[in-house]
PADOVEX-169626 format. One record per residue (C-alpha): residue number from 1; residue in one letter; chain; y, z, x. Coordinates in steps of 0.5 Angstrom, whole numbers, plus 500, padded with zeros to 3 digits. Layout:
N
[NUM "a" "A" [Y Z X]] ...
END
This chain:
332
[1 "x" "A" [283 172 244]] [2 "x" "A" [287 173 237]] [3 "x" "A" [289 180 238]] [4 "x" "A" [293 177 246]] [5 "x" "A" [296 171 243]] [6 "x" "A" [299 176 238]] [7 "x" "A" [301 180 243]] [8 "x" "A" [304 174 247]] [9 "x" "A" [308 172 242]] [10 "x" "A" [311 179 241]] [11 "x" "A" [313 180 248]] [12 "x" "A" [316 172 247]] [13 "x" "A" [320 175 241]] [14 "x" "A" [322 181 244]] [15 "x" "A" [324 177 250]] [16 "x" "A" [329 172 246]] [17 "x" "A" [332 178 243]] [18 "x" "A" [333 181 250]] [19 "x" "A" [336 176 253]] [20 "x" "A" [340 173 247]] [21 "x" "A" [348 171 249]] [22 "x" "A" [353 176 250]] [23 "x" "A" [357 171 246]] [24 "x" "A" [353 172 240]] [25 "x" "A" [353 179 240]] [26 "x" "A" [360 179 241]] [27 "x" "A" [361 173 235]] [28 "x" "A" [358 178 231]] [29 "x" "A" [362 184 232]] [30 "x" "A" [368 180 231]] [31 "x" "A" [368 175 226]] [32 "x" "A" [375 173 227]] [33 "x" "A" [380 172 221]] [34 "x" "A" [376 170 215]] [35 "x" "A" [378 170 208]] [36 "x" "A" [378 178 205]] [37 "x" "A" [376 181 212]] [38 "x" "A" [376 187 207]] [39 "x" "A" [371 186 202]] [40 "x" "A" [365 191 203]] [41 "x" "A" [370 196 207]] [42 "x" "A" [376 196 203]] [43 "x" "A" [375 192 196]] [44 "x" "A" [381 194 193]] [45 "x" "A" [386 193 199]] [46 "x" "A" [389 186 198]] [47 "x" "A" [390 188 190]] [48 "x" "A" [394 194 192]] [49 "x" "A" [398 191 197]] [50 "x" "A" [400 185 191]] [51 "x" "A" [401 191 187]] [52 "x" "A" [406 195 191]] [53 "x" "A" [410 188 193]] [54 "x" "A" [411 187 185]] [55 "x" "A" [413 194 185]] [56 "x" "A" [418 194 189]] [57 "x" "A" [421 188 188]] [58 "x" "A" [422 190 182]] [59 "x" "A" [426 195 184]] [60 "x" "A" [430 192 191]] [61 "x" "A" [430 185 190]] [62 "x" "A" [431 184 198]] [63 "x" "A" [425 186 199]] [64 "x" "A" [422 179 199]] [65 "x" "A" [426 176 204]] [66 "x" "A" [425 181 209]] [67 "x" "A" [417 181 208]] [68 "x" "A" [418 173 209]] [69 "x" "A" [422 174 215]] [70 "x" "A" [417 179 218]] [71 "x" "A" [412 174 219]] [72 "x" "A" [416 169 222]] [73 "x" "A" [419 175 227]] [74 "x" "A" [412 178 228]] [75 "x" "A" [407 172 228]] [76 "x" "A" [412 168 233]] [77 "x" "A" [412 172 239]] [78 "x" "A" [405 171 243]] [79 "x" "A" [401 174 237]] [80 "x" "A" [402 177 230]] [81 "x" "A" [400 184 231]] [82 "x" "A" [405 187 228]] [83 "x" "A" [408 189 235]] [84 "x" "A" [415 188 230]] [85 "x" "A" [414 195 227]] [86 "x" "A" [414 199 232]] [87 "x" "A" [420 203 234]] [88 "x" "A" [423 205 240]] [89 "x" "A" [420 209 245]] [90 "x" "A" [424 213 251]] [91 "x" "A" [421 207 255]] [92 "x" "A" [420 202 250]] [93 "x" "A" [426 199 246]] [94 "x" "A" [423 197 239]] [95 "x" "A" [423 189 237]] [96 "x" "A" [427 192 231]] [97 "x" "A" [433 193 235]] [98 "x" "A" [434 186 239]] [99 "x" "A" [439 181 237]] [100 "x" "A" [435 176 234]] [101 "x" "A" [432 182 230]] [102 "x" "A" [440 183 227]] [103 "x" "A" [440 184 220]] [104 "x" "A" [432 185 219]] [105 "x" "A" [431 191 214]] [106 "x" "A" [427 194 209]] [107 "x" "A" [421 196 215]] [108 "x" "A" [420 203 211]] [109 "x" "A" [418 200 204]] [110 "x" "A" [412 196 209]] [111 "x" "A" [410 204 210]] [112 "x" "A" [410 204 202]] [113 "x" "A" [405 200 202]] [114 "x" "A" [401 202 208]] [115 "x" "A" [401 209 205]] [116 "x" "A" [399 206 199]] [117 "x" "A" [393 203 202]] [118 "x" "A" [390 208 206]] [119 "x" "A" [390 213 200]] [120 "x" "A" [385 208 197]] [121 "x" "A" [382 207 204]] [122 "x" "A" [384 211 211]] [123 "x" "A" [384 208 217]] [124 "x" "A" [381 201 215]] [125 "x" "A" [386 197 214]] [126 "x" "A" [391 194 220]] [127 "x" "A" [399 194 219]] [128 "x" "A" [398 187 222]] [129 "x" "A" [395 184 215]] [130 "x" "A" [400 189 211]] [131 "x" "A" [405 186 214]] [132 "x" "A" [402 177 212]] [133 "x" "A" [400 180 206]] [134 "x" "A" [406 182 204]] [135 "x" "A" [409 175 206]] [136 "x" "A" [405 172 203]] [137 "x" "A" [406 175 196]] [138 "x" "A" [413 176 197]] [139 "x" "A" [413 168 197]] [140 "x" "A" [410 169 191]] [141 "x" "A" [415 173 188]] [142 "x" "A" [420 169 190]] [143 "x" "A" [417 163 186]] [144 "x" "A" [414 160 192]] [145 "x" "A" [406 158 193]] [146 "x" "A" [401 162 193]] [147 "x" "A" [398 162 200]] [148 "x" "A" [390 164 201]] [149 "x" "A" [391 166 208]] [150 "x" "A" [386 170 213]] [151 "x" "A" [385 177 215]] [152 "x" "A" [382 182 220]] [153 "x" "A" [387 182 226]] [154 "x" "A" [388 189 228]] [155 "x" "A" [395 191 231]] [156 "x" "A" [397 191 238]] [157 "x" "A" [400 198 242]] [158 "x" "A" [406 196 245]] [159 "x" "A" [413 192 243]] [160 "x" "A" [415 185 246]] [161 "x" "A" [423 185 246]] [162 "x" "A" [423 184 253]] [163 "x" "A" [420 177 252]] [164 "x" "A" [422 176 245]] [165 "x" "A" [427 170 246]] [166 "x" "A" [423 167 250]] [167 "x" "A" [419 166 243]] [168 "x" "A" [423 167 237]] [169 "x" "A" [429 160 237]] [170 "x" "A" [436 163 235]] [171 "x" "A" [439 159 230]] [172 "x" "A" [444 156 235]] [173 "x" "A" [439 153 240]] [174 "x" "A" [438 145 241]] [175 "x" "A" [433 142 235]] [176 "x" "A" [429 140 242]] [177 "x" "A" [428 148 243]] [178 "x" "A" [427 149 236]] [179 "x" "A" [421 144 235]] [180 "x" "A" [418 146 243]] [181 "x" "A" [418 153 241]] [182 "x" "A" [415 152 234]] [183 "x" "A" [410 146 237]] [184 "x" "A" [407 151 242]] [185 "x" "A" [404 155 236]] [186 "x" "A" [401 148 233]] [187 "x" "A" [407 147 228]] [188 "x" "A" [408 140 228]] [189 "x" "A" [415 138 226]] [190 "x" "A" [414 137 219]] [191 "x" "A" [411 145 219]] [192 "x" "A" [417 147 222]] [193 "x" "A" [422 143 217]] [194 "x" "A" [418 146 212]] [195 "x" "A" [418 153 215]] [196 "x" "A" [426 153 215]] [197 "x" "A" [426 152 209]] [198 "x" "A" [426 160 208]] [199 "x" "A" [433 159 209]] [200 "x" "A" [433 157 202]] [201 "x" "A" [433 165 200]] [202 "x" "A" [437 171 203]] [203 "x" "A" [444 171 206]] [204 "x" "A" [447 169 213]] [205 "x" "A" [451 176 215]] [206 "x" "A" [459 174 217]] [207 "x" "A" [457 175 224]] [208 "x" "A" [452 170 224]] [209 "x" "A" [457 164 221]] [210 "x" "A" [464 166 224]] [211 "x" "A" [463 162 229]] [212 "x" "A" [463 155 225]] [213 "x" "A" [469 158 221]] [214 "x" "A" [474 161 227]] [215 "x" "A" [478 159 230]] [216 "x" "A" [478 153 227]] [217 "x" "A" [472 150 222]] [218 "x" "A" [467 147 223]] [219 "x" "A" [469 139 221]] [220 "x" "A" [461 138 219]] [221 "x" "A" [462 143 214]] [222 "x" "A" [462 140 206]] [223 "x" "A" [470 141 205]] [224 "x" "A" [468 144 197]] [225 "x" "A" [464 149 201]] [226 "x" "A" [469 152 206]] [227 "x" "A" [474 156 201]] [228 "x" "A" [468 160 199]] [229 "x" "A" [466 163 206]] [230 "x" "A" [473 164 209]] [231 "x" "A" [473 168 202]] [232 "x" "A" [466 171 204]] [233 "x" "A" [468 172 212]] [234 "x" "A" [475 174 212]] [235 "x" "A" [475 177 219]] [236 "x" "A" [474 173 225]] [237 "x" "A" [471 178 229]] [238 "x" "A" [467 181 223]] [239 "x" "A" [464 188 223]] [240 "x" "A" [456 189 224]] [241 "x" "A" [455 194 219]] [242 "x" "A" [460 192 214]] [243 "x" "A" [457 188 208]] [244 "x" "A" [460 181 209]] [245 "x" "A" [455 176 208]] [246 "x" "A" [455 168 205]] [247 "x" "A" [448 167 201]] [248 "x" "A" [444 161 204]] [249 "x" "A" [443 158 197]] [250 "x" "A" [449 159 192]] [251 "x" "A" [445 155 186]] [252 "x" "A" [438 159 187]] [253 "x" "A" [439 165 191]] [254 "x" "A" [433 168 189]] [255 "x" "A" [428 163 189]] [256 "x" "A" [425 159 194]] [257 "x" "A" [425 152 193]] [258 "x" "A" [427 145 196]] [259 "x" "A" [435 146 194]] [260 "x" "A" [436 148 201]] [261 "x" "A" [434 140 203]] [262 "x" "A" [439 137 199]] [263 "x" "A" [445 142 201]] [264 "x" "A" [444 143 208]] [265 "x" "A" [444 133 207]] [266 "x" "A" [451 136 204]] [267 "x" "A" [452 138 209]] [268 "x" "A" [453 146 206]] [269 "x" "A" [448 148 211]] [270 "x" "A" [450 155 214]] [271 "x" "A" [447 156 220]] [272 "x" "A" [448 150 226]] [273 "x" "A" [440 150 225]] [274 "x" "A" [440 148 218]] [275 "x" "A" [446 143 220]] [276 "x" "A" [441 140 226]] [277 "x" "A" [436 140 221]] [278 "x" "A" [439 135 217]] [279 "x" "A" [442 130 222]] [280 "x" "A" [436 131 228]] [281 "x" "A" [432 124 228]] [282 "x" "A" [426 127 228]] [283 "x" "A" [427 132 223]] [284 "x" "A" [432 128 218]] [285 "x" "A" [426 124 214]] [286 "x" "A" [422 130 213]] [287 "x" "A" [429 134 210]] [288 "x" "A" [430 128 206]] [289 "x" "A" [422 128 203]] [290 "x" "A" [422 135 202]] [291 "x" "A" [429 134 198]] [292 "x" "A" [426 130 193]] [293 "x" "A" [419 133 193]] [294 "x" "A" [418 141 191]] [295 "x" "A" [410 140 192]] [296 "x" "A" [410 137 199]] [297 "x" "A" [416 142 201]] [298 "x" "A" [410 147 199]] [299 "x" "A" [405 144 202]] [300 "x" "A" [407 143 209]] [301 "x" "A" [410 150 208]] [302 "x" "A" [404 153 206]] [303 "x" "A" [400 150 212]] [304 "x" "A" [405 151 217]] [305 "x" "A" [405 160 214]] [306 "x" "A" [397 159 215]] [307 "x" "A" [399 156 223]] [308 "x" "A" [403 162 224]] [309 "x" "A" [399 167 221]] [310 "x" "A" [394 166 225]] [311 "x" "A" [398 165 232]] [312 "x" "A" [393 169 237]] [313 "x" "A" [391 175 234]] [314 "x" "A" [388 181 236]] [315 "x" "A" [381 182 233]] [316 "x" "A" [374 185 233]] [317 "x" "A" [375 192 238]] [318 "x" "A" [382 189 240]] [319 "x" "A" [388 193 238]] [320 "x" "A" [388 199 234]] [321 "x" "A" [388 201 226]] [322 "x" "A" [395 204 226]] [323 "x" "A" [395 210 222]] [324 "x" "A" [402 209 221]] [325 "x" "A" [406 202 222]] [326 "x" "A" [412 204 226]] [327 "x" "A" [408 208 231]] [328 "x" "A" [401 207 236]] [329 "x" "A" [396 212 235]] [330 "x" "A" [396 217 240]] [331 "x" "A" [389 217 245]] [332 "x" "A" [388 224 248]] 
END
C-alpha cells in the first residue's frame, strides 16, 4: 500500500504542474516593471547610464533638458517604449519630426549611452529603459530629486507620429484638455502642476512665443518682462532654424526648482499653459503651494514622473531590445 500511496501522490504532483494556470507561467516569464530589473543580466547597466549622463552633461549642459523632455514625449504617447527615438522610414514619419516635437534635440547622445551599455551587455538593455534612466539622472544633474524608477521595459517597433496629437497636449491647449490628457494616464491635478514645473529649466523658442508678443503684447504679461522678450524675439515670424529663444527662468535657468511657480504667479510664464496654470482655479492652489515649498514640489514631481514612466510599457516577450535606438531590428 505504501508504494501505491507514493505513486498516487506523485501523480497528483504531476497533475498539479500540468494544470498550473497559464497566467502563473506568464507571470514567471514576465515580472513586468521591477526595481533593478537588470541586476542579474547586466548588473552595471544603471551605473553606466548614470556615468554617461554625468560625462555628457559636463560637456553639453543642455542634454539634461532633453533627457527630461524625452520622458514626457515618449511615455505620454500610448506607451513608454522608445517609439520617440525611431527615425523616419519610407512609410512612416518619426515622432521626432512632428510639430509637437519642435525644438527637441540631443537624440544622438542617447545613442552614445546605448553604445556604452551595449559594450558591457550586448542586446540586454532596452532603449526604453535607457530613455527613462537618462531622464531620471538628468533630473538629478539639474538639481532635482532622485526618483527611484523601475525597469524592464522593451522597445516598440513603430512610430506613433500619426496619433501623437491625441495624447500630447500642446502649449496652447486649454487647461481642461491638459488635465484630461494627463488624467487619462492616472496623473492627478497636483501631479500635472508638478510636471509642468519642468518649465523651470531650458528655454522656449520664439516660434512658440511670438503669438503672445505680436501684433500686440498679451496684456497678461508682467510689464517688467516684456522688453526682455521683445529683445530676444524681435521678429514677428521667426526663423524656426535660428537660435532665437527666451530662457524659461531667468533667475535659475539651469536648476530644476520651484522658482517657476513664483514666476508664473508674477505673470512671467512664457507659454499660455504656464499662464493658465497660475490662474485656473483648479490648478492655482497647487501652484501657490509649490511656490512656497520645494519639498512639496519635488514630492509631487517624483510621484508624477513615476506614473508617467510606468504608462503602458511593453514587458516580457512584447516588443524587442533594439540594437540601435533609432531603428527597429531587422527580422528576416
